PLY file of the C-alpha trace (Angstrom):
ply
format ascii 1.0
element vertex 152
property float x
property float y
property float z
element edge 151
property int vertex1
property int vertex2
end_header
-27.58 38.09 -28.21
-28.78 34.38 -28.29
-24.43 33.72 -29.45
-23.14 36.68 -26.72
-25.81 34.01 -24.06
-24.17 30.83 -25.02
-20.86 32.62 -25.03
-21.14 33.40 -21.28
-22.57 30.47 -20.85
-19.49 28.80 -21.95
-17.29 30.47 -20.23
-18.78 30.37 -17.19
-18.53 26.57 -17.14
-14.89 26.44 -18.10
-13.73 29.21 -15.23
-16.34 26.61 -12.48
-14.29 23.36 -13.91
-10.61 25.64 -13.46
-12.04 26.52 -9.60
-13.14 23.19 -9.13
-10.15 21.47 -10.14
-7.72 24.30 -8.72
-9.73 23.34 -5.50
-8.78 19.42 -5.40
-5.72 19.77 -6.64
-3.99 19.73 -2.88
-6.30 17.12 -1.69
-3.61 14.48 -2.01
-0.97 15.00 0.89
2.66 12.69 2.06
1.62 10.96 5.37
3.52 10.07 8.27
3.31 5.89 8.57
4.45 3.07 10.98
5.55 -0.37 10.28
4.11 -3.07 11.79
6.05 -5.80 10.25
8.42 -6.75 7.85
10.39 -9.49 6.56
11.36 -12.25 3.97
8.91 -15.16 4.42
5.35 -13.98 3.84
3.32 -16.87 3.20
0.73 -15.20 1.66
0.12 -16.81 -1.78
-3.77 -16.09 -3.14
-0.91 -14.92 -6.36
2.65 -15.21 -7.06
2.76 -11.32 -8.57
3.29 -8.12 -6.66
0.54 -7.57 -4.54
-0.78 -4.38 -2.53
-3.22 -4.96 -0.22
-5.23 -2.29 1.38
-7.50 -3.05 5.09
-9.73 -1.28 6.75
-11.16 -3.76 9.36
-10.06 -5.89 12.08
-11.89 -8.80 10.17
-10.05 -8.41 6.83
-7.02 -8.28 8.92
-7.70 -11.60 10.80
-7.83 -13.24 7.55
-4.65 -11.77 5.78
-2.83 -12.68 8.92
-3.80 -16.08 9.03
-3.00 -16.74 5.73
0.79 -14.14 5.61
1.43 -16.15 9.34
0.93 -19.67 8.89
4.39 -21.66 8.81
3.05 -25.37 8.97
6.55 -27.08 8.60
8.77 -24.45 10.60
10.22 -25.19 13.95
8.61 -21.61 15.79
4.75 -20.85 16.23
4.06 -18.62 14.00
3.38 -15.08 15.12
0.66 -13.34 16.80
-1.95 -11.68 15.54
-0.85 -6.85 15.81
-3.22 -5.18 16.93
-4.68 -2.88 15.17
-7.13 0.59 16.03
-9.21 0.39 13.67
-11.31 3.05 13.99
-7.87 5.31 13.68
-5.62 3.76 11.51
-5.77 1.25 7.94
-3.26 -1.23 6.99
-1.38 -1.32 3.83
0.42 -4.42 2.82
3.13 -4.57 0.12
3.97 -7.94 -1.00
6.64 -9.14 -3.75
6.87 -11.71 -5.96
8.11 -15.02 -4.67
11.50 -14.64 -5.44
13.69 -18.09 -5.77
16.54 -16.92 -3.28
17.82 -14.84 -0.59
19.10 -11.33 -0.71
15.58 -9.60 -1.01
14.31 -7.07 0.31
11.15 -4.49 0.17
10.62 -1.64 1.69
7.60 1.81 1.49
9.01 4.62 1.81
6.44 7.74 0.82
2.99 7.47 0.95
0.78 10.00 -0.80
-3.18 9.70 0.47
-5.65 11.67 -1.15
-7.99 13.22 1.78
-10.68 13.55 -0.17
-11.08 9.92 -1.05
-10.86 8.89 3.42
-7.06 9.09 3.06
-6.93 6.17 1.19
-3.41 5.73 -0.97
-2.99 7.87 -3.42
0.47 7.16 -4.79
2.90 4.52 -2.68
6.42 4.60 -3.47
8.61 1.24 -2.78
12.49 -0.16 -3.12
12.96 -3.08 -3.69
16.49 -4.22 -2.98
18.28 -7.09 -4.80
21.43 -9.11 -4.23
24.90 -8.00 -6.66
25.34 -10.31 -9.60
28.29 -12.09 -7.61
26.54 -12.46 -4.34
26.13 -15.36 -2.51
22.45 -15.97 -1.36
20.20 -18.60 0.24
18.64 -21.11 -1.62
14.85 -20.85 -0.90
12.18 -18.68 -1.63
11.52 -15.98 -0.33
8.59 -13.47 -1.01
9.40 -9.92 0.62
7.17 -7.79 2.27
6.42 -4.52 4.11
2.91 -3.65 6.61
2.10 -1.17 7.19
-0.32 1.50 9.45
-1.77 5.17 8.59
-3.61 7.08 10.77
-7.18 7.73 8.91
0 1
1 2
2 3
3 4
4 5
5 6
6 7
7 8
8 9
9 10
10 11
11 12
12 13
13 14
14 15
15 16
16 17
17 18
18 19
19 20
20 21
21 22
22 23
23 24
24 25
25 26
26 27
27 28
28 29
29 30
30 31
31 32
32 33
33 34
34 35
35 36
36 37
37 38
38 39
39 40
40 41
41 42
42 43
43 44
44 45
45 46
46 47
47 48
48 49
49 50
50 51
51 52
52 53
53 54
54 55
55 56
56 57
57 58
58 59
59 60
60 61
61 62
62 63
63 64
64 65
65 66
66 67
67 68
68 69
69 70
70 71
71 72
72 73
73 74
74 75
75 76
76 77
77 78
78 79
79 80
80 81
81 82
82 83
83 84
84 85
85 86
86 87
87 88
88 89
89 90
90 91
91 92
92 93
93 94
94 95
95 96
96 97
97 98
98 99
99 100
100 101
101 102
102 103
103 104
104 105
105 106
106 107
107 108
108 109
109 110
110 111
111 112
112 113
113 114
114 115
115 116
116 117
117 118
118 119
119 120
120 121
121 122
122 123
123 124
124 125
125 126
126 127
127 128
128 129
129 130
130 131
131 132
132 133
133 134
134 135
135 136
136 137
137 138
138 139
139 140
140 141
141 142
142 143
143 144
144 145
145 146
146 147
147 148
148 149
149 150
150 151
């Protein structure tokens, strides 16, 4: 009798775990996004490697934008801080590594969010364009980037 009760307890745990995992499996979904800025000249340099940055409030946005748009030797003024309503959106930034020549491009093509985790990014797909083998390019350091906003 004791073995039968243990069997039913284990069976109940397995079945409930299965149904919980089924309920959570459909919480990731493809989402729409809007481009805020895209280019090849980010000045953000916390690291020279590729980076993914999530920004959830205005204060973080201001700090990021100052580093990103800072061009001390550039003949034109830095672009103004784009407005983002952080009550309804958050910002996702993808930065490529610093490149020693032109011809590179970076684009976010798909974002899957997790609705169990406040619609935060779960999976991000990017496309990196690069110059062909015999393509003439500019001889300057570039840092391709793509900045988007996603509805919360």
